[in-house]
VOPAGU-2260 file (C-alpha; in pm, 1 decimal, decimal comma):
REM VOPAGU-2260
SITE   aa  ch    i         X         Y         Z
SITE  UNK   A    0     793,3   -6721,3     992,1
SITE  UNK   A    1     867,4   -6390,6     819,3
SITE  UNK   A    2    1237,7   -6313,1     764,2
SITE  UNK   A    3    1374,5   -6029,6     980,3
SITE  UNK   A    4    1700,5   -5854,1    1059,6
SITE  UNK   A    5    1766,6   -5691,2    1398,1
SITE  UNK   A    6    1950,3   -5363,2    1465,8
SITE  UNK   A    7    2059,8   -5240,7    1810,3
SITE  UNK   A    8    2284,6   -4965,7    1950,3
SITE  UNK   A    9    2364,3   -4772,4    2267,2
SITE  UNK   A   10    2343,3   -5052,6    2521,0
SITE  UNK   A   11    2640,4   -4916,6    2718,8
SITE  UNK   A   12    2694,6   -5252,2    2890,8
SITE  UNK   A   13    2937,8   -5279,1    3181,2
SITE  UNK   A   14    2988,1   -5463,8    3508,6
SITE  UNK   A   15    2774,2   -5187,6    3664,6
SITE  UNK   A   16    2466,7   -5262,2    3447,0
SITE  UNK   A   17    2354,5   -5613,7    3549,6
SITE  UNK   A   18    1991,0   -5547,2    3454,9
SITE  UNK   A   19    2080,9   -5438,4    3102,3
SITE  UNK   A   20    2325,8   -5724,6    3064,2
SITE  UNK   A   21    2052,1   -5975,2    3151,3
SITE  UNK   A   22    1810,2   -5799,0    2914,5
SITE  UNK   A   23    2061,3   -5827,7    2630,2
SITE  UNK   A   24    2132,8   -6196,2    2692,6
SITE  UNK   A   25    1758,4   -6258,5    2713,2
SITE  UNK   A   26    1703,0   -6076,0    2382,6
SITE  UNK   A   27    1976,8   -6277,9    2211,6
SITE  UNK   A   28    1809,2   -6596,7    2325,9
SITE  UNK   A   29    1473,6   -6477,2    2192,9
SITE  UNK   A   30    1626,7   -6379,6    1855,9
SITE  UNK   A   31    1823,0   -6701,5    1828,7
SITE  UNK   A   32    1692,9   -6891,6    1528,8
SITE  UNK   A   33    1440,9   -6615,2    1453,7
SITE  UNK   A   34    1662,9   -6353,7    1286,2
SITE  UNK   A   35    1856,1   -6347,9     960,1
SITE  UNK   A   36    2128,2   -6127,0    1110,6
SITE  UNK   A   37    2210,4   -5897,8    1403,1
SITE  UNK   A   38    2368,9   -5556,1    1346,1
SITE  UNK   A   39    2519,2   -5371,3    1645,1
SITE  UNK   A   40    2565,8   -5005,3    1552,9
SITE  UNK   A   41    2803,2   -4893,8    1825,5
SITE  UNK   A   42    2824,5   -4828,7    2198,8
SITE  UNK   A   43    2758,6   -5188,8    2287,5
SITE  UNK   A   44    2984,3   -5115,3    2585,7
SITE  UNK   A   45    3009,8   -4815,0    2814,2
SITE  UNK   A   46    3384,3   -4797,1    2760,7
SITE  UNK   A   47    3645,9   -4998,3    2572,3
SITE  UNK   A   48    4011,5   -4982,8    2673,3
SITE  UNK   A   49    4138,0   -5236,7    2422,2
SITE  UNK   A   50    4089,9   -5601,3    2334,7
SITE  UNK   A   51    4346,7   -5693,8    2600,0
SITE  UNK   A   52    4142,4   -5538,8    2884,3
SITE  UNK   A   53    3822,6   -5739,4    2914,4
SITE  UNK   A   54    3567,3   -5692,3    3189,1
SITE  UNK   A   55    3355,3   -5983,1    3310,7
SITE  UNK   A   56    3068,9   -5835,5    3106,8
SITE  UNK   A   57    3280,6   -5825,5    2790,9
SITE  UNK   A   58    3373,6   -6192,9    2833,9
SITE  UNK   A   59    3011,3   -6296,0    2896,2
SITE  UNK   A   60    2892,2   -6086,5    2600,3
SITE  UNK   A   61    3146,6   -6244,6    2368,2
SITE  UNK   A   62    3028,7   -6589,5    2471,2
SITE  UNK   A   63    2660,7   -6500,5    2422,5
SITE  UNK   A   64    2725,4   -6342,6    2080,8
SITE  UNK   A   65    2937,8   -6637,1    1968,3
SITE  UNK   A   66    2653,0   -6869,9    2062,2
SITE  UNK   A   67    2396,3   -6653,6    1882,3
SITE  UNK   A   68    2626,2   -6636,9    1580,0
SITE  UNK   A   69    2583,6   -7009,1    1523,6
SITE  UNK   A   70    2235,5   -6934,2    1388,0
SITE  UNK   A   71    2286,5   -6592,4    1222,8
SITE  UNK   A   72    2574,7   -6355,4    1144,0
SITE  UNK   A   73    2659,4   -6067,2    1379,1
SITE  UNK   A   74    2793,8   -5737,6    1241,0
SITE  UNK   A   75    2948,1   -5454,2    1441,9
SITE  UNK   A   76    3005,8   -5084,4    1372,6
SITE  UNK   A   77    3200,8   -4899,9    1640,3
SITE  UNK   A   78    3051,4   -4613,7    1840,6
SITE  UNK   A   79    3207,0   -4324,0    2025,4
SITE  UNK   A   80    3243,4   -4538,9    2341,5
SITE  UNK   A   81    3387,7   -4854,9    2187,7
SITE  UNK   A   82    3581,5   -4729,3    1883,4
SITE  UNK   A   83    3891,9   -4915,9    2004,9
SITE  UNK   A   84    3718,4   -5253,1    1979,7
SITE  UNK   A   85    3927,2   -5454,5    1737,0
SITE  UNK   A   86    3972,6   -5776,8    1543,9
SITE  UNK   A   87    4078,9   -5980,9    1846,4
SITE  UNK   A   88    3757,2   -5927,0    2039,9
SITE  UNK   A   89    3546,8   -5943,6    1724,0
SITE  UNK   A   90    3685,7   -6291,2    1658,7
SITE  UNK   A   91    3621,4   -6392,3    2018,9
SITE  UNK   A   92    3257,9   -6277,5    1984,0
SITE  UNK   A   93    3210,9   -6413,5    1633,7
SITE  UNK   A   94    3137,3   -6066,4    1495,9
SITE  UNK   A   95    3225,0   -5917,6    1158,4
SITE  UNK   A   96    3363,1   -5563,9    1186,2
SITE  UNK   A   97    3218,2   -5310,6     942,8
SITE  UNK   A   98    3343,4   -4960,5     852,6
SITE  UNK   A   99    3188,1   -4655,1    1018,0
SITE  UNK   A  100    2943,5   -4620,8     729,3
SITE  UNK   A  101    2807,0   -4916,5     537,0
SITE  UNK   A  102    2524,6   -4982,5     293,2
SITE  UNK   A  103    2337,9   -5312,2     319,3
SITE  UNK   A  104    2076,9   -5466,8      92,6
SITE  UNK   A  105    1786,4   -5611,7     289,7
SITE  UNK   A  106    1472,2   -5752,9     135,1
SITE  UNK   A  107    1505,5   -5544,1    -180,3
SITE  UNK   A  108    1592,7   -5212,7      -9,3
SITE  UNK   A  109    1925,9   -5035,4      45,8
SITE  UNK   A  110    1996,0   -4909,7     399,5
SITE  UNK   A  111    2280,2   -4683,0     508,1
SITE  UNK   A  112    2387,7   -4791,9     857,3
SITE  UNK   A  113    2617,3   -4599,3    1091,3
SITE  UNK   A  114    2657,7   -4513,7    1458,6
SITE  UNK   A  115    2528,3   -4162,4    1390,8
SITE  UNK   A  116    2765,2   -3930,0    1576,0
SITE  UNK   A  117    2923,6   -3812,7    1251,7
SITE  UNK   A  118    2591,0   -3654,0    1152,4
SITE  UNK   A  119    2570,9   -3436,7    1467,1
SITE  UNK   A  120    2745,5   -3155,7    1283,0
SITE  UNK   A  121    2632,4   -2868,7    1508,7
SITE  UNK   A  122    2839,6   -3009,1    1796,3
SITE  UNK   A  123    3160,4   -2856,2    1666,5
SITE  UNK   A  124    3378,1   -2931,3    1970,1
SITE  UNK   A  125    3276,4   -3298,0    1966,4
SITE  UNK   A  126    3341,8   -3328,9    1593,0
SITE  UNK   A  127    3687,5   -3181,0    1644,5
SITE  UNK   A  128    3758,0   -3432,6    1921,4
SITE  UNK   A  129    3618,8   -3714,0    1704,6
SITE  UNK   A  130    3849,4   -3631,1    1414,2
SITE  UNK   A  131    4151,0   -3637,1    1644,1
SITE  UNK   A  132    4070,7   -3948,4    1848,5
SITE  UNK   A  133    3982,9   -4157,8    1541,6
SITE  UNK   A  134    4322,8   -4109,6    1377,9
SITE  UNK   A  135    4478,8   -4456,2    1335,0
SITE  UNK   A  136    4821,4   -4351,3    1463,1
SITE  UNK   A  137    4668,6   -4208,0    1781,3
SITE  UNK   A  138    4462,5   -4521,1    1839,8
SITE  UNK   A  139    4775,9   -4733,2    1805,5
SITE  UNK   A  140    4949,4   -4505,5    2055,9
SITE  UNK   A  141    4661,3   -4537,3    2301,8
SITE  UNK   A  142    4654,5   -4915,8    2274,2
SITE  UNK   A  143    5029,8   -4931,3    2333,9
SITE  UNK   A  144    4996,5   -4758,6    2672,1
SITE  UNK   A  145    4994,3   -4960,8    2994,9
SITE  UNK   A  146    4647,2   -5071,0    3102,8
SITE  UNK   A  147    4662,6   -4851,2    3412,5
SITE  UNK   A  148    4730,5   -4543,4    3200,8
SITE  UNK   A  149    4448,3   -4630,3    2962,7
SITE  UNK   A  150    4211,3   -4659,8    3260,6
SITE  UNK   A  151    4313,6   -4311,1    3374,6
SITE  UNK   A  152    4256,4   -4163,1    3029,1
SITE  UNK   A  153    3920,2   -4338,8    2998,2
SITE  UNK   A  154    3812,3   -4203,7    3337,8
SITE  UNK   A  155    3899,9   -3848,6    3230,6
SITE  UNK   A  156    3713,7   -3887,0    2899,9
SITE  UNK   A  157    3406,1   -4025,1    3077,0
SITE  UNK   A  158    3412,9   -3740,0    3328,1
SITE  UNK   A  159    3437,1   -3488,5    3045,2
SITE  UNK   A  160    3153,7   -3666,8    2867,1
SITE  UNK   A  161    2932,0   -3640,2    3176,4
SITE  UNK   A  162    3006,4   -3268,6    3206,5
SITE  UNK   A  163    2928,7   -3228,2    2836,2
SITE  UNK   A  164    2601,9   -3417,9    2876,8
SITE  UNK   A  165    2495,3   -3186,1    3158,2
SITE  UNK   A  166    2573,4   -2886,4    2937,7
SITE  UNK   A  167    2410,8   -2991,8    2610,8
SITE  UNK   A  168    2192,2   -3284,8    2721,9
SITE  UNK   A  169    1901,7   -3329,1    2485,0
SITE  UNK   A  170    1945,2   -2985,9    2328,9
SITE  UNK   A  171    1948,3   -2959,7    1947,5
SITE  UNK   A  172    2328,2   -2928,0    1939,1
SITE  UNK   A  173    2364,8   -3295,7    2033,3
SITE  UNK   A  174    2122,6   -3421,2    1767,8
SITE  UNK   A  175    2167,1   -3517,4    1403,7
SITE  UNK   A  176    2132,6   -3221,3    1166,4
SITE  UNK   A  177    1975,7   -3199,9     823,8
SITE  UNK   A  178    2316,6   -3098,8     691,4
SITE  UNK   A  179    2466,6   -3412,3     844,3
SITE  UNK   A  180    2200,1   -3629,9     683,7
SITE  UNK   A  181    2239,2   -3468,7     340,8
SITE  UNK   A  182    2618,0   -3500,2     360,4
SITE  UNK   A  183    2591,4   -3871,0     442,1
SITE  UNK   A  184    2344,4   -3929,0     160,2
SITE  UNK   A  185    2564,0   -3744,0     -86,9
SITE  UNK   A  186    2833,6   -4003,9     -16,3
SITE  UNK   A  187    2587,4   -4292,3     -41,0
SITE  UNK   A  188    2323,1   -4172,3    -290,0
SITE  UNK   A  189    2195,4   -4526,3    -343,0
SITE  UNK   A  190    2062,2   -4541,1      15,0
SITE  UNK   A  191    1684,4   -4563,5      47,5
SITE  UNK   A  192    1681,3   -4529,5     427,9
SITE  UNK   A  193    1922,4   -4459,3     715,1
SITE  UNK   A  194    1958,5   -4652,9    1041,6
SITE  UNK   A  195    2168,2   -4517,9    1328,7
SITE  UNK   A  196    2192,1   -4472,3    1704,2
SITE  UNK   A  197    2400,6   -4240,3    1923,7
SITE  UNK   A  198    2147,7   -3962,0    1992,1
SITE  UNK   A  199    1933,0   -4154,4    2243,8
SITE  UNK   A  200    1625,7   -4015,7    2067,7
SITE  UNK   A  201    1446,7   -4317,7    1916,2
SITE  UNK   A  202    1218,2   -4203,3    1636,9
SITE  UNK   A  203    1146,9   -4218,2    1264,4
SITE  UNK   A  204    1225,7   -3906,3    1058,7
SITE  UNK   A  205    1137,7   -3813,0     701,4
SITE  UNK   A  206    1393,8   -3657,9     466,5
SITE  UNK   A  207    1411,1   -3565,5      98,9
SITE  UNK   A  208    1725,2   -3631,8    -104,8
SITE  UNK   A  209    1754,2   -3572,5    -479,2
SITE  UNK   A  210    1379,7   -3530,0    -500,1
SITE  UNK   A  211    1287,1   -3856,4    -331,8
SITE  UNK   A  212    1157,0   -3918,5      19,7
SITE  UNK   A  213    1333,4   -4154,4     258,6
SITE  UNK   A  214    1319,5   -4242,5     627,2
SITE  UNK   A  215    1580,9   -4221,1     901,4
SITE  UNK   A  216    1539,2   -4468,6    1185,3
SITE  UNK   A  217    1696,7   -4377,4    1520,1
SITE  UNK   A  218    1758,7   -4684,1    1735,4
SITE  UNK   A  219    1640,8   -4699,7    2098,4
SITE  UNK   A  220    1894,3   -4661,8    2376,3
SITE  UNK   A  221    1903,4   -4904,9    2669,7
SITE  UNK   A  222    1867,3   -4796,0    3031,6
SITE  UNK   A  223    1690,6   -4885,6    3357,5
SITE  UNK   A  224    1610,1   -5240,8    3255,6
SITE  UNK   A  225    1456,2   -5132,0    2925,7
SITE  UNK   A  226    1578,0   -5121,5    2568,8
SITE  UNK   A  227    1466,7   -5172,4    2214,8
SITE  UNK   A  228    1562,2   -5260,6    1860,8
SITE  UNK   A  229    1471,2   -5202,7    1500,2
SITE  UNK   A  230    1322,8   -5495,3    1314,2
SITE  UNK   A  231    1363,7   -5484,9     936,3
SITE  UNK   A  232    1160,8   -5728,7     728,8
SITE  UNK   A  233    1016,5   -5753,4     376,6
SITE  UNK   A  234     723,4   -5545,7     507,8
SITE  UNK   A  235     949,4   -5257,5     616,8
SITE  UNK   A  236    1103,8   -5143,4     945,2
SITE  UNK   A  237     958,6   -5099,6    1292,9
SITE  UNK   A  238    1099,4   -4999,6    1631,3
SITE  UNK   A  239    1025,0   -5261,8    1899,6
SITE  UNK   A  240    1054,4   -5223,9    2279,2
SITE  UNK   A  241    1232,0   -5459,1    2517,1
SITE  UNK   A  242    1180,2   -5491,8    2890,2
SITE  UNK   A  243    1334,0   -5719,2    3149,7
SITE  UNK   A  244    1109,3   -5998,1    3277,1
């Protein structure tokens, strides 16, 4: 069997997404023993209030990932929905936490992996919010609040996010920009390809950096009982669909 590594993002799992939860657990079972590693590039969950506030879905997911992790390592990069996910839950799920941007060597090729929101540079108001909310001192302050207060804040952020989605939706402002890509590559010039999620626009894009061509793979989002993943192997990378059975 050919070696392969699996990448996923933007599942947005919660107690309100039973179909997607089943699809994810089914996928883990299918990948079990058939993958060299699993990389989760953010927004595994719809919302994350802290490692001390676990939904039933979060508990079940941790158990499923821990079981999968007995056959292959699981790596996690936070997204804009679950950036407060920390070491406690990662240990419970058997995941290794990675920084927001990471290069990985797979089958002789260097990939830059990230959630992707940092490259959406035209969305100025979001980038401003991102810079503020990701400050370590503010995250510590948020996690120190009572659970009830955190739930209130999360509800307000989600409501604002929904309003924002109605305003910008799938318009260019919410997508990755060429400037964002070039900026990322300037920090990681050794990268030969980029893998990310966040934009909910699964596709393969071509870019040129320092005179050489490279590809940017946008991971599928999960919704309505359907999802997808990127399979990386010695033969290259390919986006694969998933559907509940």
